[in-house]
VOVO-147815 format. One record per residue: residue in one letter; x, y, z of N, C-alpha, C in turn. Coordinates in steps of 0.05 Angstrom, whole numbers, padded with zeros to 5 digits, always signed. Example, Ala and Ser with C-alpha at 12.3 -4.5 7.8 and 13.67 -1.06 7.14 Angstrom:
BEGIN
a+00264-00114+00156+00246-00090+00156+00264-00066+00156 s+00257-00045+00142+00273-00021+00143+00258+00001+00157 
This chain:
BEGIN
m-00938+05862+01833-00950+05889+01836-00961+05898+01809 s-00985+05907+01808-00998+05915+01783-00987+05941+01773 t-00993+05946+01747-00984+05971+01735-00995+05995+01750 r-01021+05993+01759-01033+06015+01774-01019+06019+01800 d-01011+05998+01814-00997+06001+01839-00970+06014+01835 i-00956+06006+01814-00930+06018+01808-00933+06048+01803 a-00954+06055+01788-00959+06083+01782-00965+06099+01807 w-00980+06088+01826-00986+06102+01851-00961+06106+01867 v-00945+06086+01870-00920+06088+01885-00901+06109+01872 a-00899+06107+01846-00882+06126+01832-00891+06155+01836 a-00918+06159+01834-00929+06186+01838-00924+06197+01866 g-00928+06179+01886-00923+06188+01914-00894+06194+01919 a-00876+06177+01908-00848+06181+01911-00839+06207+01897 a-00850+06212+01873-00843+06237+01859-00851+06261+01875 a-00876+06261+01885-00885+06284+01900-00868+06288+01925 l-00862+06266+01939-00845+06268+01963-00818+06279+01956 g-00807+06270+01933-00780+06279+01925-00780+06309+01918 v-00801+06318+01904-00802+06346+01897-00804+06363+01922 l-00821+06355+01941-00824+06370+01966-00798+06370+01983 a-00785+06347+01984-00760+06346+01999-00738+06363+01987 h-00737+06363+01960-00718+06380+01946-00723+06410+01952 g-00749+06418+01951-00756+06445+01957-00750+06453+01985 h-00755+06435+02004-00749+06440+02032-00719+06445+02037 r-00703+06428+02025-00674+06431+02028-00665+06459+02018 g-00676+06467+01995-00668+06493+01984-00676+06516+02002 l-00700+06514+02014-00709+06535+02032-00693+06536+02057 m-00688+06513+02069-00672+06512+02094-00644+06522+02089 a-00633+06516+02065-00606+06526+02059-00605+06556+02058 g-00627+06568+02047-00628+06597+02046-00630+06609+02074 v-00646+06597+02091-00649+06607+02119-00622+06605+02133 r-00608+06583+02129-00583+06579+02144-00560+06597+02135 r-00562+06607+02110-00539+06623+02100-00544+06653+02105 r-00564+06660+02120-00568+06688+02127-00542+06699+02138 r-00535+06722+02128-00509+06734+02136-00510+06742+02165 a-00487+06739+02178-00485+06747+02206-00485+06778+02208 p-00495+06789+02230-00495+06818+02233-00467+06829+02233 s-00464+06853+02221-00438+06866+02220-00430+06876+02247 t-00405+06874+02253-00394+06884+02278-00380+06911+02274 k-00380+06920+02249-00367+06945+02242-00383+06969+02253 g-00369+06987+02267-00383+07011+02277-00388+07031+02256 f-00406+07050+02261-00412+07070+02242-00421+07096+02256 e-00418+07118+02243-00427+07144+02254-00457+07146+02247 p-00474+07145+02267-00503+07143+02261-00515+07169+02250 p-00525+07169+02226-00540+07192+02215-00567+07195+02228 s-00579+07218+02226-00606+07221+02237-00626+07206+02220 v-00647+07197+02234-00668+07181+02221-00696+07192+02228 t-00713+07194+02208-00741+07199+02213-00757+07173+02208 l-00771+07165+02229-00787+07140+02227-00816+07147+02225 i-00828+07139+02202-00856+07147+02196-00874+07122+02199 r-00895+07124+02215-00913+07102+02218-00942+07110+02211 p-00951+07102+02188-00980+07107+02181-00997+07088+02198 i-01019+07099+02208-01038+07083+02225-01066+07088+02216 r-01081+07067+02212-01110+07069+02207-01123+07045+02221 g-01140+07051+02240-01154+07031+02255-01138+07019+02278 l-01151+07003+02294-01138+06991+02317-01126+06964+02310 d-01100+06961+02312-01086+06936+02308-01088+06920+02334 v-01082+06894+02332-01080+06877+02356-01058+06888+02374 e-01064+06892+02400-01045+06902+02419-01032+06928+02409 a-01049+06946+02400-01039+06971+02388-01022+06987+02407 r-01029+06988+02432-01014+07004+02451-00986+06993+02454 e-00983+06967+02456-00957+06955+02459-00940+06959+02434 n-00952+06960+02411-00937+06965+02386-00926+06993+02385 v-00942+07013+02395-00932+07040+02397-00909+07042+02416 r-00913+07029+02439-00892+07030+02460-00866+07018+02450 a-00867+06996+02434-00843+06984+02424-00828+07003+02405 l-00843+07018+02390-00830+07037+02371-00815+07059+02387 l-00827+07068+02409-00815+07088+02426-00791+07078+02441 d-00789+07051+02444-00768+07039+02460-00743+07033+02443 l-00743+07041+02418-00719+07036+02401-00694+07049+02414 d-00671+07036+02411-00647+07047+02424-00627+07056+02403 y-00636+07067+02381-00618+07077+02360-00599+07098+02372 p-00572+07095+02367-00553+07112+02381-00551+07140+02370 g-00562+07145+02346-00561+07172+02335-00586+07187+02341 e-00590+07210+02328-00614+07226+02331-00636+07214+02314 w-00660+07211+02326-00682+07200+02311-00708+07213+02320 e-00728+07212+02303-00754+07223+02308-00775+07204+02298 v-00799+07206+02309-00821+07188+02301-00845+07206+02294 l-00857+07200+02270-00881+07213+02261-00903+07193+02257 f-00923+07194+02274-00947+07177+02271-00967+07192+02253 v-00976+07180+02232-00993+07193+02213-01020+07179+02211 f-01041+07194+02215-01069+07184+02215-01085+07198+02192 d-01106+07185+02184-01125+07198+02166-01140+07220+02180 s-01146+07215+02206-01164+07234+02220-01159+07231+02250 e-01164+07252+02265-01162+07250+02294-01184+07232+02306 e-01204+07226+02290-01226+07209+02299-01218+07179+02297 d-01196+07173+02285-01187+07145+02284-01184+07134+02312 p-01194+07110+02317-01193+07099+02345-01165+07096+02356 a-01145+07094+02338-01118+07091+02348-01105+07118+02355 f-01117+07140+02347-01105+07166+02352-01104+07171+02382 a-01126+07168+02396-01126+07174+02425-01107+07155+02440 i-01106+07129+02432-01089+07110+02445-01060+07118+02442 t-01052+07126+02417-01025+07134+02412-01018+07159+02427 q-01036+07178+02427-01031+07203+02442-01027+07198+02472 d-01044+07180+02482-01042+07173+02511-01015+07160+02517 e-01007+07142+02499-00982+07128+02504-00958+07147+02503 l-00959+07166+02485-00937+07186+02484-00936+07202+02509 g-00958+07208+02521-00959+07223+02546-00948+07209+02570 r-00949+07182+02570-00942+07167+02594-00916+07152+02590 h-00905+07150+02566-00883+07132+02561-00858+07148+02552 p-00836+07148+02567-00812+07162+02558-00800+07150+02534 t-00786+07166+02519-00772+07156+02495-00747+07172+02490 r-00727+07159+02476-00702+07172+02469-00705+07187+02443 a-00727+07185+02430-00731+07200+02405-00730+07230+02410 k-00717+07245+02393-00715+07274+02397-00741+07288+02392 r-00757+07277+02375-00782+07290+02367-00803+07268+02361 v-00827+07272+02372-00849+07253+02366-00874+07270+02360 e-00887+07266+02337-00910+07281+02330-00932+07263+02319 l-00957+07272+02323-00980+07259+02311-00990+07277+02288 l-00991+07267+02264-00999+07282+02241-01025+07271+02229 v-01040+07289+02216-01065+07281+02204-01063+07286+02174 a-01066+07265+02158-01062+07267+02129-01088+07272+02114 g-01111+07266+02126-01136+07269+02112-01140+07246+02092 e-01162+07248+02077-01169+07228+02058-01149+07228+02034 p-01141+07205+02024-01122+07205+02002-01136+07214+01976 p-01120+07225+01958-01132+07233+01932-01138+07208+01915 p-01154+07210+01894-01160+07187+01877-01134+07175+01866 g-01133+07148+01865-01110+07135+01854-01087+07132+01873 m-01092+07135+01899-01071+07132+01919-01083+07118+01944 t-01068+07099+01955-01076+07087+01979-01074+07106+02003 g-01088+07100+02024-01086+07117+02048-01058+07115+02060 k-01046+07092+02058-01019+07088+02069-00999+07106+02054 l-01000+07106+02028-00981+07122+02012-00985+07152+02017 n-01010+07160+02020-01016+07188+02026-01004+07196+02053 a-01006+07178+02073-00993+07183+02099-00963+07184+02097 m-00952+07166+02081-00922+07166+02077-00913+07192+02065 q-00927+07202+02045-00919+07227+02033-00920+07250+02052 l-00940+07252+02069-00941+07273+02089-00918+07270+02108 g-00913+07246+02117-00890+07242+02135-00864+07251+02123 v-00859+07244+02098-00834+07253+02084-00832+07283+02083 s-00855+07296+02078-00854+07326+02076-00848+07339+02103 r-00853+07325+02125-00847+07336+02151-00821+07325+02164 a-00808+07307+02150-00785+07293+02161-00760+07311+02161 r-00745+07309+02182-00720+07324+02185-00695+07306+02184 g-00699+07280+02185-00676+07262+02186-00662+07259+02160 t-00637+07250+02162-00621+07245+02138-00631+07220+02124 l-00639+07200+02139-00651+07175+02128-00680+07175+02134 l-00695+07161+02117-00724+07158+02120-00731+07129+02125 a-00746+07124+02146-00755+07097+02153-00785+07096+02155 f-00797+07073+02147-00826+07069+02148-00832+07044+02163 s-00852+07046+02180-00859+07023+02198-00889+07018+02197 d-00896+06993+02192-00925+06985+02193-00934+06984+02222 s-00960+06992+02226-00970+06994+02253-00976+06968+02267 d-00977+06946+02252-00982+06920+02265-00956+06905+02272 t-00934+06919+02272-00908+06907+02278-00898+06916+02305 r-00880+06900+02317-00869+06906+02343-00839+06902+02342 p-00824+06923+02336-00795+06920+02333-00780+06916+02359 e-00759+06900+02359-00741+06898+02381-00724+06923+02382 p-00713+06931+02406-00699+06956+02408-00677+06961+02388 g-00662+06940+02381-00638+06944+02364-00643+06942+02334 v-00668+06938+02325-00672+06932+02297-00666+06957+02279 l-00673+06981+02288-00667+07004+02272-00637+07008+02269 t-00622+07004+02290-00593+07005+02288-00582+06985+02268 a-00592+06961+02268-00583+06941+02249-00590+06949+02220 l-00613+06960+02216-00621+06968+02189-00603+06991+02179 v-00598+07010+02196-00581+07032+02187-00552+07023+02183 g-00542+07006+02201-00515+06995+02198-00512+06981+02171 a-00531+06964+02164-00530+06950+02138-00532+06969+02115 l-00548+06990+02117-00551+07009+02096-00524+07023+02090 l-00509+07029+02111-00484+07044+02108-00460+07026+02100 e-00463+07000+02100-00441+06982+02092-00433+06985+02063 d-00452+06992+02047-00448+06993+02018-00460+07018+02007 a-00444+07034+01992-00454+07060+01982-00476+07057+01962 r-00480+07033+01950-00501+07029+01930-00525+07015+01942 t-00525+07011+01968-00549+07001+01981-00569+07025+01985 g-00592+07023+01972-00611+07045+01974-00632+07041+01996 a-00636+07015+02003-00657+07009+02023-00650+06983+02037 t-00657+06982+02062-00655+06957+02078-00682+06952+02091 f-00688+06926+02095-00713+06919+02108-00709+06895+02125 a-00727+06892+02145-00725+06870+02164-00741+06846+02155 p-00731+06822+02159-00748+06798+02154-00769+06796+02175 v-00794+06789+02167-00816+06789+02185-00824+06761+02193 y-00836+06759+02217-00849+06734+02225-00875+06742+02239 a-00895+06725+02237-00921+06731+02250-00925+06713+02274 a-00935+06724+02295-00939+06708+02320-00962+06720+02336 a-00979+06703+02347-01001+06711+02364-00997+06699+02392 g-01007+06713+02412-01004+06703+02439-01019+06678+02444 t-01045+06678+02437-01062+06654+02439-01075+06650+02412 p-01062+06635+02395-01071+06634+02367-01096+06618+02362 l-01113+06629+02344-01135+06614+02332-01125+06602+02306 a-01143+06587+02293-01135+06574+02268-01126+06594+02247 g-01139+06617+02246-01131+06638+02227-01103+06649+02233 d-01097+06652+02259-01070+06662+02266-01049+06642+02258 v-01055+06616+02261-01036+06595+02253-01031+06596+02223 g-01053+06598+02208-01051+06600+02179-01035+06624+02170 y-01040+06647+02182-01025+06671+02175-00996+06668+02182 g-00990+06657+02206-00963+06652+02214-00948+06634+02194 l-00960+06613+02186-00948+06595+02166-00944+06609+02140 l-00963+06625+02131-00960+06639+02106-00936+06658+02107 v-00934+06674+02129-00913+06693+02131-00886+06680+02136 n-00886+06660+02154-00860+06649+02163-00851+06626+02145 a-00867+06606+02142-00858+06582+02128-00858+06585+02097 w-00875+06602+02087-00877+06605+02058-00862+06630+02049 y-00870+06654+02057-00857+06678+02048-00830+06682+02060 g-00828+06679+02086-00803+06685+02100-00780+06667+02090 s-00785+06641+02088-00765+06623+02079-00758+06628+02049 s-00778+06637+02034-00772+06642+02005-00755+06667+02002 v-00760+06687+02019-00743+06711+02019-00714+06703+02025 a-00710+06687+02045-00683+06678+02052-00670+06663+02029 r-00685+06646+02016-00674+06630+01994-00667+06648+01970 a-00683+06668+01965-00678+06685+01941-00657+06706+01945 a-00650+06712+01970-00631+06734+01975-00602+06726+01967 e-00588+06746+01957-00559+06742+01951-00544+06740+01978 p-00518+06732+01976-00503+06729+02001-00503+06754+02019 d-00505+06778+02006-00505+06803+02022-00534+06811+02029 g-00553+06795+02023-00581+06801+02028-00595+06816+02006 a-00582+06820+01984-00594+06836+01962-00618+06821+01949 l-00639+06837+01943-00663+06826+01930-00673+06847+01910 p-00688+06839+01890-00699+06858+01871-00725+06871+01880 f-00733+06866+01905-00758+06877+01915-00754+06883+01945 i-00775+06894+01957-00775+06900+01986-00801+06889+01997 m-00799+06877+02020-00823+06871+02037-00821+06889+02061 g-00836+06912+02059-00829+06935+02075-00844+06940+02100 q-00848+06920+02117-00861+06925+02143-00844+06943+02161 l-00818+06943+02157-00799+06963+02169-00776+06966+02150 m-00774+06989+02138-00753+06993+02117-00741+07021+02121 v-00715+07023+02113-00700+07048+02115-00689+07054+02088 f-00691+07080+02080-00682+07089+02054-00661+07111+02056 r-00643+07112+02037-00627+07136+02033-00645+07156+02017 r-00644+07181+02025-00660+07201+02011-00652+07202+01981 e-00626+07201+01975-00618+07203+01947-00628+07180+01930 a-00630+07156+01943-00641+07134+01928-00670+07138+01921 l-00686+07148+01940-00714+07154+01934-00716+07177+01914 q-00699+07197+01915-00700+07218+01896-00695+07209+01868 d-00677+07189+01865-00671+07178+01839-00695+07166+01825 i-00715+07156+01840-00738+07144+01828-00763+07161+01830 g-00759+07186+01839-00782+07204+01840-00796+07205+01867 g-00782+07195+01888-00794+07196+01915-00815+07175+01920 v-00826+07175+01944-00847+07155+01950-00872+07160+01933 g-00875+07185+01925-00899+07192+01908-00899+07178+01881 s-00876+07167+01873-00875+07153+01848-00891+07127+01848 a-00899+07119+01873-00915+07095+01876-00945+07101+01874 a-00952+07126+01868-00980+07133+01864-00992+07115+01842 g-01016+07105+01847-01029+07087+01829-01023+07058+01834 q-01005+07052+01853-00997+07025+01860-01012+07016+01885 f-01019+06991+01886-01032+06980+01910-01011+06973+01931 v-00988+06965+01923-00967+06956+01941-00943+06974+01937 d-00940+06993+01955-00919+07013+01952-00891+07002+01955 d-00887+06984+01975-00860+06975+01982-00848+06958+01959 m-00863+06940+01948-00853+06923+01926-00847+06940+01901 y-00864+06959+01896-00860+06977+01873-00835+06994+01876 l-00832+07006+01900-00809+07022+01905-00783+07006+01903 g-00784+06981+01915-00761+06964+01913-00753+06957+01885 r-00774+06951+01868-00768+06944+01841-00756+06968+01826 r-00766+06992+01831-00755+07016+01818-00726+07021+01827 l-00721+07017+01853-00693+07021+01862-00674+07001+01849 h-00683+06976+01847-00667+06955+01834-00661+06963+01805 e-00681+06972+01791-00678+06980+01763-00660+07004+01760 a-00659+07021+01780-00642+07045+01779-00613+07039+01788 g-00607+07014+01795-00580+07007+01803-00574+07007+01833 w-00595+07012+01849-00592+07011+01878-00598+06983+01888 k-00587+06976+01911-00592+06950+01924-00614+06953+01945 n-00631+06933+01946-00649+06928+01969-00637+06905+01984 r-00633+06908+02010-00621+06886+02025-00637+06879+02050 v-00643+06853+02053-00656+06843+02077-00634+06838+02098 i-00639+06846+02123-00619+06843+02144-00625+06817+02160 h-00609+06814+02181-00611+06790+02198-00632+06792+02220 a-00638+06817+02230-00655+06820+02253-00684+06818+02246 p-00699+06799+02259-00727+06795+02252-00745+06816+02264 l-00768+06818+02252-00789+06837+02261-00815+06822+02264 r-00828+06825+02286-00853+06811+02291-00877+06826+02281 i-00894+06813+02266-00921+06822+02260-00939+06810+02281 v-00954+06828+02295-00970+06819+02317-00998+06811+02307 t-01006+06787+02313-01033+06778+02305-01048+06768+02330 g-01073+06761+02326-01089+06751+02348-01118+06752+02341 n-01134+06733+02352-01163+06732+02349-01171+06731+02319 l-01154+06717+02303-01158+06716+02274-01173+06690+02267 e-01198+06693+02260-01214+06670+02252-01205+06661+02224 l-01211+06636+02217-01202+06626+02191-01213+06642+02168 r-01238+06651+02169-01249+06667+02148-01234+06693+02144 a-01227+06706+02166-01212+06731+02164-01184+06726+02153 f-01172+06704+02160-01146+06697+02149-01147+06693+02119 l-01169+06681+02109-01171+06677+02080-01172+06703+02065 r-01185+06724+02077-01185+06750+02065-01157+06762+02064 i-01141+06758+02086-01114+06767+02086-01097+06752+02066 f-01101+06726+02064-01087+06709+02046-01092+06719+02017 r-01116+06725+02011-01123+06735+01984-01109+06761+01979 r-01107+06778+01999-01093+06804+01995-01064+06799+01991 w-01052+06780+02004-01024+06774+02000-01019+06763+01972 v-01037+06747+01962-01034+06738+01934-01034+06761+01915 l-01052+06780+01919-01053+06804+01903-01028+06821+01906 f-01018+06823+01931-00993+06837+01936-00971+06825+01919 s-00970+06799+01918-00948+06785+01904-00947+06791+01875 e-00970+06798+01863-00971+06804+01835-00958+06831+01828 a-00952+06847+01848-00943+06874+01843-00913+06877+01842 g-00898+06856+01845-00869+06860+01844-00852+06836+01850 l-00864+06813+01858-00848+06789+01863-00841+06776+01837 p-00816+06771+01831-00809+06757+01806-00818+06728+01806 w-00822+06717+01783-00832+06690+01780-00812+06670+01793 s-00786+06676+01791-00766+06659+01803-00770+06656+01834 f-00781+06677+01846-00787+06676+01874-00812+06660+01880 a-00833+06664+01864-00859+06652+01869-00860+06623+01860 r-00843+06615+01841-00846+06588+01829-00844+06566+01849 p-00824+06565+01868-00822+06543+01887-00848+06540+01904 n-00860+06563+01911-00885+06561+01927-00908+06549+01910 w-00909+06556+01885-00929+06544+01867-00925+06514+01865 v-00899+06506+01863-00893+06478+01861-00902+06463+01886 r-00896+06475+01909-00905+06463+01934-00936+06460+01935 g-00949+06481+01925-00978+06480+01925-00989+06459+01906 v-00977+06456+01883-00987+06436+01864-00982+06408+01875 m-00960+06403+01888-00955+06377+01900-00976+06371+01921 g-00983+06391+01936-01004+06387+01956-01030+06379+01944 w-01038+06393+01923-01063+06387+01909-01063+06359+01898 l-01041+06351+01885-01040+06325+01873-01041+06303+01895 s-01027+06308+01917-01028+06288+01939-01055+06285+01951 w-01068+06308+01955-01096+06307+01966-01115+06294+01947 g-01111+06300+01921-01128+06287+01901-01125+06257+01901 g-01100+06248+01903-01094+06220+01904-01106+06207+01929 l-01103+06221+01951-01114+06210+01976-01144+06206+01975 v-01158+06227+01966-01187+06225+01964-01196+06203+01945 a-01182+06201+01922-01189+06180+01903-01184+06152+01915 a-01162+06148+01929-01156+06122+01941-01176+06115+01963 v-01183+06134+01980-01202+06129+02001-01229+06122+01989 g-01236+06136+01967-01262+06130+01954-01263+06102+01944 r-01240+06091+01936-01240+06063+01926-01233+06043+01947 r-01229+06053+01972-01221+06037+01994-01194+06023+01989 a-01177+06037+01974-01150+06026+01968-01131+06038+01989 w-01130+06025+02012-01117+06036+02035-01086+06038+02031 g-01075+06020+02016-01046+06022+02011-01040+06046+01994 h-01056+06051+01973-01053+06075+01957-01057+06100+01974 a-01077+06099+01992-01082+06122+02009-01058+06129+02026 a-01045+06108+02037-01021+06112+02053-00998+06125+02037 v-00995+06116+02012-00975+06128+01995-00981+06157+01989 a-01006+06164+01984-01014+06191+01978-01011+06209+02003 a-01014+06197+02027-01013+06213+02052-00984+06220+02059 l-00965+06205+02049-00937+06211+02056-00928+06239+02048 p-00933+06249+02023-00925+06276+02017-00940+06297+02033 i-00965+06291+02040-00981+06310+02057-00968+06312+02084 g-00961+06289+02096-00947+06290+02122-00921+06304+02121 f-00906+06299+02099-00880+06313+02097-00884+06343+02094 s-00905+06351+02079-00910+06380+02076-00916+06393+02102 v-00932+06379+02119-00938+06390+02146-00912+06393+02162 w-00896+06372+02162-00870+06373+02177-00852+06395+02167 s-00851+06398+02140-00834+06419+02128-00843+06447+02136 q-00869+06452+02135-00879+06478+02143-00873+06484+02172 l-00877+06465+02190-00872+06469+02218-00843+06474+02223 r-00826+06460+02208-00797+06463+02211-00788+06491+02201 l-00798+06499+02178-00791+06525+02168-00802+06548+02185 q-00826+06543+02196-00838+06563+02214-00819+06569+02237 r-00808+06548+02250-00790+06552+02272-00763+06565+02263 a-00753+06556+02240-00728+06567+02230-00730+06596+02223 c-00754+06606+02218-00758+06634+02211-00770+06650+02234 h-00763+06641+02259-00770+06655+02284-00799+06653+02292 g-00815+06637+02278-00843+06634+02285-00847+06617+02309 p-00870+06618+02322-00876+06602+02346-00882+06573+02339 r-00882+06556+02359-00890+06528+02355-00920+06527+02350 v-00928+06508+02334-00956+06503+02328-00966+06480+02345 s-00988+06484+02359-01000+06463+02375-01010+06440+02358 p-01007+06416+02367-01017+06393+02351-01046+06395+02343 r-01062+06409+02359-01091+06412+02351-01094+06428+02326 h-01073+06443+02318-01075+06459+02293-01058+06447+02271 y-01049+06423+02273-01034+06411+02251-01050+06408+02225 w-01076+06408+02227-01092+06406+02203-01089+06431+02186 v-01081+06454+02198-01079+06479+02182-01057+06477+02161 p-01032+06469+02168-01012+06465+02147-01019+06443+02127 a-01035+06424+02136-01043+06402+02118-01060+06413+02095 v-01079+06431+02102-01098+06441+02081-01089+06468+02069 l-01068+06480+02079-01060+06506+02069-01056+06507+02039 p-01042+06486+02027-01040+06487+01997-01067+06487+01983 l-01087+06472+01994-01113+06472+01983-01126+06500+01984 l-01124+06512+02008-01135+06539+02011-01122+06559+01993 g-01095+06555+01989-01081+06574+01972-01091+06573+01943 a-01097+06550+01933-01108+06548+01906-01135+06562+01903 g-01152+06559+01923-01178+06572+01922-01175+06602+01924 v-01156+06611+01941-01152+06640+01944-01141+06652+01918 a-01122+06638+01906-01110+06647+01880-01131+06649+01859 l-01149+06630+01858-01171+06631+01838-01190+06654+01844 s-01196+06659+01869-01213+06681+01877-01201+06708+01868 a-01174+06710+01871-01160+06735+01864-01161+06739+01834 r-01164+06718+01818-01166+06720+01789-01194+06728+01781 v-01214+06716+01795-01242+06721+01787-01251+06749+01794 s-01243+06758+01818-01251+06785+01827-01226+06801+01834 r-01225+06825+01825-01202+06843+01830-01208+06864+01852 d-01230+06860+01866-01237+06877+01888-01223+06868+01914 v-01213+06887+01929-01199+06879+01954-01204+06900+01975 d-01207+06892+02000-01209+06910+02023-01182+06912+02037 w-01175+06936+02045-01150+06940+02059-01152+06964+02077 r-01149+06959+02103-01150+06981+02123-01174+06998+02120 g-01198+06985+02118-01223+07001+02118-01229+07014+02092 r-01213+07009+02071-01220+07020+02045-01221+06997+02025 s-01236+07001+02004-01239+06980+01983-01228+06991+01957 y-01214+06973+01943-01202+06981+01917-01208+06960+01896 r-01208+06969+01871-01210+06950+01849-01183+06952+01834 l-01170+06929+01831-01144+06928+01819-01146+06919+01789 d-01126+06929+01774-01125+06920+01746-01109+06894+01744 s-01103+06886+01719-01090+06860+01715-01062+06859+01726 r-01050+06883+01730-01022+06884+01741-01022+06890+01771 a-01045+06887+01784-01048+06893+01813-01042+06922+01820 a-01046+06940+01800-01045+06968+01806-01074+06978+01811 l-01076+07002+01822-01102+07012+01829-01118+07018+01804 g-01142+07007+01802-01159+07013+01780-01178+07035+01788 s-01198+07029+01805-01216+07050+01814-01223+07045+01843 a-01229+07066+01857-01237+07064+01885-01265+07054+01887 l-01271+07038+01907-01298+07028+01912-01310+07043+01936 p-01335+07042+01940-01347+07055+01964-01334+07045+01989 e-01328+07063+02007-01314+07056+02032-01330+07037+02049 r-01317+07017+02061-01330+06998+02079-01317+07002+02106 t-01329+06989+02126-01320+06993+02153-01300+06971+02162 s-01297+06950+02147-01279+06928+02155-01250+06937+02153 l-01233+06926+02170-01204+06933+02170-01188+06908+02162 
């Protein structure tokens, strides 16, 4: 065997070893998720605030799921819109009229346009807090569909420890009839972010940040950091608030009960825009220790693809087979982690998506460095080097 052959085999074996080591660590994190507590608690009142802008996939079903929560204590729901002209306003209003709920109070609020230096979501959250009557404050993203018991699980975990300031649900993305973009988004949320959250969490679920698609706060914890308004000027409110709570000595804890992000009809190009936004989100509060394993996985993917292309170009089929082994393992690993994190099965016709996802990730990360402009929920923002709000851009119609 020539020196070149030995080098190729060694490089393929090294990449495969690095990926296998990373996979074991991620699966170990997923498997050690703490079991739900069986300890009873006296349920405090909860105000659940859901900012909405634009029509999400299956928006009516998402509203209905929120109204179907079975929290045993007193709870209320505040849906907050920028305007009554929002296309989701009439749908939400109609659903409230026809669907019974155990919530004591349900209201539709209008927040208006956000002031400079504040996202529309944070503006809606602030209005909701000002109208809230509950002892605890909860925030719910409009593209999520909670199971009936998830709010009870969140509150139960919050009350287990007097220093827990916030709890949040682990998310997974799923579409009914997925396109390539839905598959990519699902893998990003489930196999990459979801498994990394599980790996980074302490045995009790504690983390130095929050991924807040559904999160519950103690009021006193929020007061300690200046309330939700302290996130003014930030692009990503949940990660910022979670970091501030951690710095103030409060715990953020991820619970056991999963929360579905509803996707559908997502073309690959639209997914890449979301992917880019997630990369920018990650700059606002994810520690390097959390992000590093994903970067390592991405680099191994790039090296393997580079080796494969070079070998095929030279018609060195043995070298090509060696380079393809880490790529195949990466696909298997992502599919395995996807299922372990509550995600749906991926059809074989979409196996090419996990194969190229590391390549796409590098391009998206580069794009986020070159341009700091980002669209989110029909508004455009320019971010500074810390992923905070720099200046508002002219409003666009894309969501």
